[in-house]
C-alpha positions in Angstrom: 10.6 22.2 12.9 6.8 22.6 12.9 4.8 20.8 15.4 1.1 20.3 15.6 -0.7 20.5 18.9 -3.8 18.4 18.5 -6.4 17.6 21.2 -7.4 14.2 19.7 -4.1 12.4 19.0 -0.4 12.9 18.5 1.8 11.6 15.8 5.6 11.0 16.0 7.4 11.4 12.7 10.1 9.3 11.1 13.0 11.0 9.2 14.6 9.5 6.2 18.4 9.4 6.4 21.0 8.0 4.1 23.7 6.9 6.5 26.6 6.9 4.0 26.4 10.7 3.6 28.1 12.9 6.2 25.5 15.4 7.2 26.2 18.9 8.7 25.1 19.6 12.3 22.3 21.8 11.1 20.3 20.6 8.1 18.5 23.1 5.9 15.3 21.3 6.0 15.3 21.3 9.8 14.8 25.1 9.8 11.2 26.2 9.5 12.1 29.0 7.1 13.7 26.7 4.5 11.6 25.4 1.7 11.1 21.7 1.9 11.8 21.5 5.6 8.4 21.5 7.0 6.9 18.6 8.8 3.6 18.8 7.1 0.3 17.8 8.6 -1.8 15.1 7.0 -4.4 16.4 4.6 -7.9 16.1 5.9 -10.1 13.9 3.7 -12.2 15.8 1.2 -15.6 14.9 -0.1 -15.6 11.6 -2.0 -16.7 13.4 -5.1 -13.3 15.1 -5.4 -10.6 13.5 -7.4 -7.2 12.6 -5.9 -5.1 13.0 -9.0 -3.5 16.3 -8.2 -1.4 15.5 -5.1 0.9 18.2 -3.8 4.4 17.3 -2.7 6.5 18.5 0.2 7.6 21.7 -1.6 4.2 23.4 -1.1 4.8 26.5 0.9 1.8 26.3 3.1 1.5 23.2 5.3 -1.9 21.5 5.4 -3.9 21.6 8.6 -4.0 18.6 10.8 -7.2 16.6 10.9 -7.6 17.6 14.5 -7.3 21.3 13.4 -4.9 22.0 16.2 -2.8 25.2 16.4 0.7 25.1 14.8 3.7 26.1 16.9 7.4 25.9 16.4 9.4 23.8 18.8 12.9 22.4 18.2 13.3 20.5 21.5 13.3 16.7 21.9 10.2 15.1 23.4 10.3 13.0 26.5 7.8 10.1 26.3 7.6 8.8 29.8 6.9 10.3 33.2 5.2 13.5 32.3 4.1 12.1 28.9 0.6 13.3 27.9 -1.1 12.6 24.6 -2.9 15.9 24.9 0.2 18.1 25.3 2.9 16.2 23.5 4.2 18.3 20.6 4.5 16.2 17.5 5.1 16.6 13.8 2.9 14.4 11.6 4.2 11.2 10.2 5.6 12.7 7.0 9.3 11.6 6.8 11.7 14.1 5.3 13.9 13.1 2.4 17.7 13.4 2.8 20.4 12.1 0.6 20.1 12.7 -3.2 16.6 14.1 -3.2 15.9 17.5 -4.6 14.4 20.2 -2.5 11.1 20.2 -4.5 10.8 16.5 -4.0 10.2 15.8 -7.7 12.3 14.4 -10.5 14.6 12.7 -8.0 15.1 9.1 -6.8 13.5 10.0 -3.5 10.2 11.7 -4.3 7.9 12.4 -1.4 4.1 12.6 -1.9 1.4 13.0 0.7 -2.1 11.8 0.3 -5.2 12.0 2.5 -4.3 8.9 4.5 -0.6 8.3 4.1 2.7 9.7 2.8 5.3 7.9 0.8 8.8 8.3 -0.6 8.9 6.9 -4.2 12.1 5.4 -5.6 12.1 5.7 -9.3 15.1 3.4 -9.6 13.1 0.6 -8.0 9.6 1.7 -9.2 8.1 1.5 -5.8 8.1 3.4 -2.5 11.0 3.0 -0.1 8.7 3.8 2.8 5.0 4.5 3.4 4.1 6.3 6.7 0.7 6.8 8.3 -1.2 6.8 11.5 -4.5 5.0 12.3 -6.6 5.4 15.4 -9.5 3.5 16.8 -12.1 5.9 15.3 -10.7 5.1 11.8 -11.3 1.4 12.2 -15.0 2.2 11.5 -15.4 1.1 7.9 -16.9 3.7 5.6 -15.6 2.7 2.2 -15.8 -0.7 0.5 -12.8 -2.1 -1.2 -12.9 -1.0 -4.8 -9.8 -2.7 -6.4 -9.2 0.3 -8.5 -5.5 -0.4 -9.2 -4.1 2.4 -11.4 -0.9 4.3 -12.1 -0.2 7.3 -9.9 -0.4 10.5 -11.9 1.4 12.5 -9.2 4.7 10.7 -9.6 6.8 13.0 -11.9 8.8 10.2 -13.5 5.8 7.9 -13.8 4.8 5.1 -11.4 4.7 1.4 -12.1 1.8 0.2 -14.1 -0.7 -2.7 -13.9 0.9 -4.2 -17.0 4.2 -4.5 -15.1 2.6 -7.0 -12.7 0.5 -8.9 -15.2 1.6 -12.4 -15.6 4.6 -11.9 -13.3 3.5 -14.3 -10.6 3.7 -11.6 -8.0 0.9 -9.8 -6.1 0.4 -6.1 -6.2 1.2 -5.9 -2.5 -0.3 -2.9 -0.6 2.1 -1.1 1.8 -0.6 1.1 3.2 -3.3 -1.6 3.4 -6.7 -0.9 1.9 -8.3 -2.1 5.1 -6.4 0.6 7.0 -7.7 3.2 4.6 -11.4 2.3 4.7 -12.3 5.3 6.9 -13.1 7.4 3.8 -13.8 6.9 0.1 -10.8 9.1 -0.8 -8.3 7.2 1.4 -9.6 3.9 0.1 -9.2 5.1 -3.5 -5.7 6.4 -3.0 -4.5 3.2 -1.5 -4.9 1.6 -4.9 -2.3 3.8 -6.6 0.5 1.7 -8.0 2.9 3.9 -6.1 1.6 2.2 -2.9 2.4 -1.3 -4.3 5.4 -3.6 -4.2 5.8 -7.1 -5.8 5.1 -9.7 -3.2 5.1 -13.4 -3.3 1.4 -14.5 -3.2 1.9 -16.8 -0.2 3.6 -13.9 1.6 1.1 -11.2 0.7 -1.9 -13.4 1.5 -0.3 -15.1 4.5 2.0 -13.8 7.1 2.0 -10.2 5.8 -1.8 -10.1 5.9 -1.8 -11.6 9.4 0.5 -8.8 10.6 -1.6 -6.1 9.0 -4.7 -7.6 10.7 -2.9 -7.7 14.1 -1.9 -4.0 13.7 -5.6 -3.2 13.6 -6.1 -5.2 16.7 -3.4 -3.2 18.4 -5.1 0.0 17.2 -8.3 -1.2 18.9 -6.3 -2.0 22.1 -4.0 1.1 22.3 -6.2 3.7 20.5 -3.6 4.7 17.9 -0.6 3.3 16.3 1.9 5.0 14.0 3.3 2.9 11.1 6.2 3.1 8.7 6.5 0.2 6.3 8.2 -0.7 3.0 10.6 -2.9 1.2 14.2 -3.1 2.2 16.1 -1.8 -0.8 19.6 -2.4 0.2 21.0 -3.6 -3.1 21.6 -1.7 -6.3 20.1 -4.4 -8.4 17.2 -6.9 -7.9 15.3 -9.2 -10.2 12.7 -7.1 -12.0 9.2 -7.4 -13.5 7.5 -5.6 -16.3 8.6 -3.0 -18.9 9.3 -0.5 -16.1 11.6 -2.9 -14.4 9.9 -3.0 -11.0 12.4 -4.4 -8.5 11.4 -7.5 -6.5 12.5 -7.0 -2.9 13.8 -9.9 -0.8 12.6 -8.4 2.5 9.9 -6.1 3.9 9.9 -4.1 7.2 7.3 -2.6 9.4 7.9 -0.3 12.3 5.2 0.4 14.9 4.9 3.0 17.6 2.1 3.2 20.2 2.3 6.3 22.4 0.0 4.6 25.0 0.8 0.9 24.9 -0.2 -2.0 27.0 0.7 -0.3 30.4 -0.2 3.2 29.2 3.5 3.7 28.3 4.9 4.2 24.8 6.2 1.1 23.1 7.9 0.4 19.8 8.6 -2.7 17.7 10.0 -3.6 14.3 9.6 -6.5 11.9 11.8 -7.7 9.1 10.1 -10.4 7.0 11.4 -12.3 3.9 9.3 -12.0 0.8 8.3 -15.7 0.8 5.6 -17.9 2.1 6.0 -18.7 5.8 4.0 -20.8 8.2 5.6 -19.1 11.2 4.1 -16.4 13.4 5.1 -12.9 12.5 6.4 -12.6 16.0 9.3 -14.8 14.9 10.4 -11.9 12.8 10.2 -9.2 15.5 13.4 -7.2 15.8 14.5 -4.0 17.6 13.8 -0.8 15.6 17.5 -0.2 15.6 18.0 -3.2 13.4 15.4 -2.0 10.9 17.2 1.4 10.8 20.5 -0.4 10.2 19.1 -2.4 7.3 17.1 0.5 5.7 19.2 3.6 6.4 16.2 5.2 7.9 16.1 7.1 11.2 12.7 6.7 12.9 11.1 8.9 15.5 14.0 11.3 15.8 11.8 13.9 17.6 11.9 11.7 20.8 14.4 12.6 23.4 17.6 10.6 22.6 17.6 8.6 25.8 14.0 7.6 25.3 14.4 6.9 21.6 17.4 4.7 22.3 15.5 2.9 25.1 12.4 2.2 22.8 14.5 1.2 19.8 17.0 -1.1 21.3 14.7 -4.0 22.2 11.7 -5.6 20.3 9.8 -6.7 23.4 7.0 -8.6 21.5 5.5 -9.6 24.9 4.3 -5.9 25.2 2.3 -6.4 22.0 1.0 -9.9 22.5 -1.8 -9.0 24.7 
């Protein structure tokens, strides 16, 4: 597995796993020499005059440099996150999850299609016409707003099977709910623009999208301010084969959404992790009412988060929600 040694910040990745499939002990994409198995670094933002239409997928042979421009080294070992933990020396792959299950090696033309953008990475599910997960990292520096919200909702030309369209949502009664929020992507014109691809949207009940979901997104930015950086994986829970749909492209309407957060240096300077599972409905409750252990999110989604951590540490962080660590 490729790791990025960066002086500014570290990122822990999540790995997509379909739990029903029995996997061999050594997976081909976990070997650096195998195509499609690289943990690729996030693409640095380009000049705002450049277009974002041609987005490479994970099959590209050369990994993109990290934004910190750190050196790339190979390391297969697990990473302890307490005691000798250091944000300057912790080897970490970026937050690009790797597709398993029925995805093709080139990441295109399958029902699990990975695409990376300047500010986030997603796995698009054609059968549901939305992403199953969106993964990104945001740090305190990126809270400085550079780009204004443009509301340039549009189809994503990089999705090989075609993404959902604006017409799918028109008159449906559902919001085009961002998964990577526009406010989290305001640190460049390019990242803001890409956040309005329809591949980053999911049908959300208006009272949910503009209420408890928005409140949680805003609190995440407060945690970034407090903890310097937070790593986020979020999406709909697509645990059924069939859902009610909207539009000509039959965009599935999820019943639940999840969000998993990891702060390498939390409230006490120690790593902390939390998950949320929220119903797609208006709620007057606090989002803390929906806090759950990350293990529970993994069970519902079939995703395996932050596998690069040492097993004992990963289990310790994922087994309890501990919202009091976050309610500072």
